[in-house]
Every structure is written in C-alpha cells, then in structure tokens.
C-alpha positions in Angstrom: 12.5 60.0 -55.3 12.2 56.3 -55.8 15.8 56.0 -55.4 15.2 57.8 -52.1 12.4 55.3 -50.5 15.0 52.3 -51.7 17.2 54.4 -49.2 14.7 54.2 -46.6 13.1 50.7 -46.8 17.4 49.3 -46.3 17.8 51.6 -43.2 14.5 50.3 -41.6 15.4 46.4 -42.6 18.9 47.4 -41.3 17.4 48.3 -37.8 15.5 45.2 -37.8 17.9 43.2 -38.7 20.2 44.5 -35.3 17.1 44.4 -32.7 16.9 40.4 -33.4 20.7 40.3 -33.0 19.8 42.0 -29.5 17.2 39.9 -28.7 18.8 36.5 -29.6 21.9 38.1 -27.5 20.1 38.9 -24.1 17.7 35.5 -24.6 21.3 33.7 -24.4 22.2 35.4 -21.5 19.2 34.8 -19.8 19.5 31.1 -20.4 22.9 31.2 -19.0 21.7 32.9 -16.1 19.3 30.4 -15.6 21.3 28.0 -15.7 23.5 28.8 -13.1 20.8 29.5 -10.8 19.5 26.1 -11.6 22.9 24.7 -10.2 22.3 26.8 -7.0 18.9 25.5 -6.8 20.4 21.5 -7.2 23.1 22.3 -4.5 20.6 23.2 -2.4 18.3 20.5 -3.2 21.5 17.9 -2.5 22.2 19.8 0.6 18.4 19.2 1.8 19.1 15.8 1.1 21.8 15.1 3.7 19.5 17.3 5.9 16.8 15.0 5.4 18.9 12.0 6.0 20.6 13.0 8.6 17.6 13.7 10.5 15.2 10.6 9.7 18.6 8.4 10.9 18.4 10.4 14.0 14.3 9.6 14.1 14.6 6.1 13.4 17.4 5.5 16.5 14.9 6.9 18.6 11.8 5.2 17.5 13.4 1.6 17.7 12.4 1.2 21.2 8.8 1.6 20.9 9.0 -0.7 18.2 10.0 -3.2 20.6 7.5 -2.4 23.2 4.7 -2.8 20.3 6.4 -6.0 19.5 6.2 -7.3 23.3 2.4 -6.3 23.1 1.4 -7.5 20.0 3.0 -10.9 21.2 0.3 -11.3 23.5 -2.5 -11.1 21.0 -2.9 -14.6 19.4 -2.9 -14.2 15.4 -2.4 -10.9 15.0 -0.3 -10.8 12.0 -1.9 -13.1 10.1 -5.1 -11.0 11.0 -3.3 -8.2 9.8 -2.3 -9.7 6.4 -5.7 -10.9 5.4 -7.1 -7.6 6.5 -4.4 -5.6 4.1 -6.1 -5.7 0.3 -3.0 -5.6 -1.4 -1.5 -8.7 1.0 -4.6 -10.7 0.9 -4.7 -10.8 -2.6 -1.5 -13.0 -2.4 -2.8 -15.5 0.0 -4.5 -19.0 -0.5 -6.2 -20.8 2.4 -2.8 -22.8 2.9 -0.6 -20.0 3.2 -3.2 -18.2 5.9 -2.9 -21.5 7.7 0.7 -21.5 8.4 0.9 -17.8 9.1 -1.3 -19.0 12.5 2.4 -19.7 13.4 3.3 -15.8 12.4 4.2 -14.9 16.0 6.4 -11.4 14.8 7.8 -9.2 12.0 10.3 -6.8 12.1 11.3 -4.2 9.6 14.9 -2.9 9.9 16.2 -0.2 7.8 20.0 -0.1 7.2 21.9 2.6 8.9 22.5 5.3 6.3 18.6 4.0 5.7 19.4 4.9 1.5 21.3 1.6 1.6 18.4 -0.4 1.9 16.2 -2.6 4.7 15.4 -5.9 5.7 12.3 -7.7 6.7 12.1 -10.8 9.5 9.4 -13.1 10.1 9.1 -15.0 13.4 7.5 -18.3 13.4 6.3 -20.7 15.8 7.1 -25.0 15.4 5.0 -25.4 12.4 4.2 -28.2 10.3 5.4 -26.8 6.8 8.9 -25.3 7.1 12.2 -26.0 9.9 13.0 -22.2 10.0 11.8 -20.2 12.7 13.2 -17.0 11.0 12.5 -16.5 7.5 14.0 -13.2 6.2 14.9 -10.9 2.9 17.3 -8.2 2.3 17.0 -5.6 -0.5 20.3 -3.3 -1.2 21.1 -0.9 -3.5 24.9 -1.3 -4.3 27.2 1.9 -4.8 26.3 2.2 -8.4 22.4 2.1 -7.4 21.3 -1.0 -9.0 18.6 -2.6 -6.4 19.3 -6.4 -5.6 17.6 -8.6 -2.8 18.6 -12.1 -1.0 16.3 -14.3 1.3 16.4 -17.1 3.8 16.4 -20.8 1.9 13.0 -22.1 3.5 13.7 -25.5 4.7 9.9 -27.2 4.1 9.1 -30.1 5.3 8.2 -33.7 3.4 5.4 -32.7 1.0 4.7 -29.1 2.4 6.6 -26.7 -0.2 3.3 -24.5 -0.7 5.7 -22.8 -3.3 4.8 -26.3 -5.3 1.3 -26.4 -4.9 -0.5 -24.8 -7.9 -3.7 -23.5 -7.8 -4.3 -23.0 -3.9 -7.8 -21.9 -3.3 -8.0 -18.7 -2.6 -8.9 -17.5 1.2 -12.2 -15.3 1.9 -11.0 -12.0 1.5 -9.0 -13.3 -2.0 -12.1 -14.5 -3.1 -14.1 -11.2 -2.4 -11.4 -9.8 -4.9 -12.1 -12.1 -7.5 -8.3 -13.5 -7.6 -8.2 -16.9 -8.6 -5.7 -19.6 -8.4 -3.1 -17.1 -6.4 0.6 -18.0 -6.2 2.0 -18.8 -2.9 2.7 -16.3 -0.2 5.9 -17.9 0.0 7.1 -17.5 -3.4 8.1 -14.0 -2.6 11.0 -15.1 -0.8 12.5 -16.8 -3.9 11.6 -13.9 -6.3 14.5 -11.7 -6.9 13.5 -10.6 -10.2 13.0 -7.1 -9.8 13.8 -6.3 -6.5 13.7 -2.4 -6.9 9.9 -2.8 -7.3 9.1 -5.4 -4.8 5.4 -4.5 -4.0 5.3 -6.9 -1.1 8.1 -5.7 0.4 7.2 -1.8 -0.1 4.0 -2.7 1.5 4.7 -4.8 4.7 8.1 -1.7 5.1 5.9 1.8 4.2 2.2 0.8 4.6 1.4 -2.1 7.3 5.1 -1.7 9.6 4.3 2.2 10.5 0.7 0.9 11.9 -0.3 -2.5 11.9 -3.3 -1.8 14.1 -4.9 -0.2 11.9 -5.5 -3.1 9.7 -5.6 -5.9 12.5 -8.9 -3.7 14.0 -10.6 -3.5 10.1 -13.9 -5.0 10.7 -14.8 -8.3 8.8 -17.0 -7.2 5.9 -18.8 -10.6 6.4 -20.3 -9.8 9.6 -21.4 -6.3 8.5 -22.8 -8.1 5.5 -24.5 -10.4 7.8 -25.6 -7.7 10.2 -27.2 -5.7 7.4 -29.2 -8.4 5.8 -30.3 -8.9 9.4 -31.7 -5.6 9.9 -33.0 -5.6 6.3 -35.0 -8.5 7.5 -36.1 -7.2 10.5 -37.3 -3.8 8.8 -39.2 -6.0 6.4 -40.8 -7.9 9.6 -41.5 -4.6 10.8 -43.4 -3.1 8.0 -45.4 -6.8 7.2 -46.5 -5.9 11.0 -47.7 -2.8 10.4 -49.5 -3.5 7.7 -51.4 -6.5 9.5 -52.2 -4.1 12.3 -53.4 -1.5 9.6 -55.7 -4.3 8.4 -57.1 -5.1 11.6 -57.7 -1.7 11.8 -59.9 -1.4 8.9 -61.8 -4.8 9.4 -62.8 -3.4 12.7 -64.2 0.0 11.4 -65.9 -2.2 8.8 -67.6 -4.2 11.4 -68.6 -1.0 13.2 -70.2 0.5 10.3 -72.4 -2.7 9.3 -73.5 -3.0 13.2 -74.8 1.0 13.6 -78.6 0.9 14.5 -80.6 4.1 12.8 
C-alpha cells in the first residue's frame, strides 16, 4: 500500500509541474502580444503627433492677422504692457521699481513660433526712446536642436551711462512684489542675459503660454489696493451707521423715561 501511495504522489507532482510550464508559456506569449499591441499604440501616437502638429501650424498661420489687429489696438492704450506685467503674479515678482519705470516705455510685445513650431519661438519687446538703453527692440529666442537639446540667445542690451539695471543690486520691489514679500528682486532685464537653463525658462514660458494668448485678462485685473481701500471705507460706513442707530435708540429711551416721570395720575 505504501508503494502505491508513493506512485500517486509522484503522479500528482508531475501534473503540477506540467501546469506550471503551461502557465509560464501562456504568460510569455501574452507578454509578446502585449508588446506587439503597444508598438501599434506607439505608432498611432506618433501619427497623431504629426497630425496635431499640422493642425497647429495651420491655425498658427490663421491667427496671425488677428494677433496683428490686436497689437494695433493695444498700441492705442497707454501703459498696456507694463500694467499687464505688473498684474501678472509671476512676472510682478520679478519687477523692481526701476524695472517698472523702464517698462513704461514698452509699446509692443510679439511672440513668434518658428514655422515647424516644435523647434522653438522668439519673444520681441518694442520700446520707445527711453533713458535706460539705446535698443528699440529686445529679443530672446529659444531653440531645440536636432538632438533635442534646448538653447537660447538674446539681444545685447546697450545700456546708457549709469543706467544698467542688471548691475543695481537690491532694487526696491514694486507694490505687487511687496505684497508677495519678495525682497531685493533681480532686475527683470537679467532675463535677457540668462541662458543657463533654456529648457526650463519660466518667464519665457509664462509670456508665450499664459500672457500672449490673452493679455487683456491681466490688464483688466483690478488693483487690489483700490479694492482693499473700498472694503475699509465700507466697513467704516457700516460702523458709522451702527453708531448712529445706537444714538437714535438711546434718544428714544430717554424720551420714554421723561414721559413716564412727567405722567399725572
């Protein structure tokens, strides 16, 4: 009986080993099929990227006349761009008082994406004659080379004597900057000389992707100082009304007391 039991056990183990081999084979086949399907998905993703790029290129061209028309209308509004930058939370943190003064001479901003879009873009800042620098246009370009490495280059700023804002350490923050407790900001104009990390240029990306598509939304941001002032005025008026109501109530109570004292029975 013992020998018979041993045979049964060996037979059960043999069946179990066979099941494991079958399971591993099925898993391997499944992995191979998944890889094939994934390759098809990747191929479609690449095709989609190419199609999306073509659509972006098409509509980028269609938008150009409207950008031009918008720029012409903006030119009729004094201090449009400096107001827009001061109202933008990220840009305002980079502005000292002298930067803000210099940006009052900024008349036009343009963002141009290169024709294939994915290789880079350029931002142009147009200035009127001003006491800070000789340039009429300051530009910064961002490129991706064939290997995908980012780089940037920019206009050399021709500062007038004693007016180089990038060499003035510890500018006084503007009002918006003070609210955000940014002390001694670097000059906004140091951005034109900073090419240390072109692939993560926060200011360039903010101007291109956030401000340029709709600058009006930031130009129209209400001044928080005015809102706070209005709120304080409303609170003071409310307190005055309460005081007046209190005085009226006290007067009525006094009249009632006088009436009771003067009654004749």
